[in-house]
C-alpha positions as CSV (number, residue, x, y, z in Angstrom):
1,M,16.2,-15.1,-25.0
2,A,17.2,-18.5,-26.4
3,L,17.1,-20.0,-22.6
4,L,13.6,-18.7,-22.6
5,S,12.1,-19.8,-26.1
6,S,13.0,-23.6,-24.9
7,A,10.9,-22.6,-21.6
8,S,7.5,-23.1,-23.2
9,S,8.4,-26.7,-24.4
10,S,8.7,-27.4,-21.2
11,S,5.7,-25.5,-19.5
12,S,3.6,-28.7,-19.8
13,S,4.7,-30.3,-16.8
14,K,2.4,-30.0,-13.9
15,R,5.4,-28.1,-12.0
16,W,5.5,-24.9,-13.6
17,K,2.1,-22.7,-14.3
18,Y,4.2,-20.1,-15.6
19,D,7.4,-19.9,-17.8
20,V,8.2,-16.6,-16.7
21,F,7.5,-14.1,-13.7
22,L,8.1,-10.6,-14.4
23,S,8.9,-8.5,-11.2
24,F,9.0,-4.8,-12.0
25,R,8.0,-1.4,-10.6
26,G,4.9,-0.4,-12.8
27,E,5.5,3.3,-12.4
28,D,9.2,3.0,-14.1
29,T,8.7,0.6,-16.7
30,R,5.2,-0.8,-17.4
31,K,3.9,1.4,-20.0
32,K,7.0,1.1,-22.3
33,F,9.6,-1.7,-21.7
34,T,7.6,-4.2,-19.6
35,D,4.8,-3.9,-21.9
36,H,7.2,-4.4,-24.8
37,L,8.7,-7.1,-23.2
38,Y,5.8,-9.2,-22.1
39,A,4.3,-8.8,-25.9
40,G,7.9,-10.3,-27.0
41,L,7.8,-13.3,-24.7
42,K,3.8,-13.8,-25.5
43,Q,4.6,-13.8,-29.5
44,K,7.3,-16.6,-29.0
45,G,4.7,-18.4,-26.6
46,I,6.3,-18.2,-23.6
47,F,3.5,-18.2,-20.9
48,T,4.3,-15.1,-18.4
49,F,2.9,-13.8,-15.2
50,R,2.4,-10.2,-15.0
51,D,0.3,-8.4,-12.2
52,D,-2.2,-6.3,-14.0
53,E,-2.6,-9.5,-16.2
54,K,-3.1,-12.7,-14.5
55,L,-4.6,-11.7,-11.1
56,K,-8.2,-12.6,-10.8
57,Q,-10.4,-9.9,-9.2
58,G,-11.4,-10.4,-5.3
59,T,-8.3,-12.4,-4.6
60,S,-5.2,-11.0,-2.4
61,I,-2.4,-9.2,-4.2
62,A,0.2,-10.7,-2.0
63,S,-0.8,-14.3,-1.9
64,E,-1.5,-14.5,-5.8
65,L,1.8,-12.7,-6.2
66,L,4.1,-15.1,-4.0
67,K,2.1,-18.3,-5.8
68,A,3.0,-16.9,-8.9
69,I,6.4,-16.9,-8.3
70,E,6.3,-20.3,-6.7
71,E,4.8,-21.7,-10.2
72,S,6.9,-20.0,-12.4
73,R,10.4,-21.8,-13.9
74,F,12.3,-18.3,-14.8
75,A,12.0,-15.0,-12.9
76,I,12.7,-11.6,-15.1
77,V,13.4,-8.9,-12.5
78,I,13.3,-5.7,-14.1
79,L,15.5,-3.1,-11.6
80,S,14.7,0.3,-12.0
81,R,15.6,3.7,-10.5
82,D,12.5,3.3,-8.1
83,Y,12.4,-0.4,-7.9
84,A,13.6,-0.6,-4.1
85,S,11.3,2.2,-2.9
86,S,8.4,-0.2,-3.3
87,K,7.8,-2.2,-0.7
88,W,5.5,-4.6,-2.9
89,C,9.1,-5.3,-5.3
90,L,10.9,-6.1,-2.4
91,I,8.8,-8.6,-0.9
92,E,8.3,-9.8,-4.5
93,L,12.3,-9.9,-4.7
94,T,12.7,-11.8,-1.4
95,K,10.5,-14.6,-2.3
96,I,12.0,-14.8,-5.9
97,V,15.4,-15.3,-4.2
98,E,14.0,-18.1,-1.6
99,C,12.7,-20.0,-4.8
100,M,16.1,-19.4,-6.8
101,E,17.8,-21.1,-3.7
102,K,15.0,-23.8,-2.7
103,T,13.8,-24.7,-6.1
104,G,16.0,-23.9,-8.5
105,L,14.0,-21.0,-9.9
106,V,15.8,-19.0,-12.7
107,V,16.5,-15.2,-12.0
108,L,17.3,-13.1,-15.2
109,P,18.0,-9.6,-14.0
110,V,17.8,-6.3,-16.0
111,F,19.5,-2.9,-15.1
112,H,17.1,-0.9,-16.6
113,Y,19.3,2.4,-17.1
114,V,20.6,2.0,-13.6
115,D,24.3,1.1,-12.6
116,P,24.3,-2.5,-11.3
117,S,27.1,-1.4,-8.8
118,D,24.8,0.9,-7.6
119,V,21.9,-1.6,-7.2
120,R,24.6,-4.0,-5.5
121,N,25.8,-1.9,-3.1
122,H,22.8,0.3,-2.0
123,R,23.7,3.7,-4.0
124,G,21.7,6.4,-5.3
125,T,17.9,5.7,-5.5
126,F,18.5,2.2,-3.9
127,G,20.4,4.0,-0.8
128,E,17.6,6.7,-0.5
129,A,14.9,4.1,-0.6
130,F,16.4,1.9,1.7
131,A,17.3,5.0,4.5
132,K,13.3,5.4,4.0
133,H,12.5,1.7,4.6
134,E,14.6,1.7,7.8
135,E,12.8,4.8,9.1
136,N,9.4,3.7,8.4
137,F,10.0,-0.3,9.5
138,K,12.6,1.0,12.4
139,D,10.4,-1.6,14.9
140,N,10.8,-4.5,12.0
141,I,14.2,-3.6,10.8
142,E,14.8,-7.7,10.2
143,N,12.4,-7.5,6.9
144,V,14.8,-4.5,5.6
145,Q,17.8,-6.4,5.8
146,T,16.4,-9.5,4.3
147,W,15.3,-6.9,1.2
148,K,19.0,-5.6,1.5
149,A,20.1,-9.3,1.0
150,A,17.7,-10.1,-1.5
151,L,18.5,-7.2,-3.8
152,T,22.2,-7.8,-3.6
153,K,22.0,-11.4,-4.4
154,V,20.5,-10.5,-7.6
155,A,22.1,-7.9,-8.5
156,N,25.0,-10.1,-8.4
157,L,23.9,-12.4,-10.7
158,A,24.6,-11.8,-14.9
159,G,22.0,-9.8,-16.3
160,W,21.2,-7.3,-19.0
161,D,22.0,-3.8,-18.7
162,L,20.0,-1.7,-20.8
163,K,21.9,1.4,-20.8
164,D,24.4,-0.5,-22.5
165,K,22.5,-1.2,-25.5
166,Y,20.7,-4.7,-24.5
167,E,24.5,-6.4,-24.2
168,F,24.3,-9.2,-21.5
169,L,26.9,-9.0,-18.8
């Protein structure tokens, strides 16, 4: 969190509208972990985008989310049990990786009670989710391959493994 606490001092730059973009599967983490994390960041003065808080009514959700990623200095990706089952989470993740590579977005993964090696290697619920995506998007399999590559890149970054009592990996 020390890395993020210095973020708010640089957010006055016109380049970053948000200090942090939170990427998460709402059904898995919104009411507990994500809400607590968001409140903690807000309490520290870290300006954070999360989809239910900052989206304006009447705007396109997809374009608004992708724009918020581009306008963020950090992205915290909360990789939970059903994260990969959400097409929208994977689209966000692909944009996060694109910005990480092109603009230097700093990506901080949180492994929310999932084994990081299962995420990296698409095993367990991650493998099941991609099998369904391959079936549903067989006419556009390139998207699924892009999502898999993005997930692997983020899972290979140092992050926090919650099942090990919030220890930094």
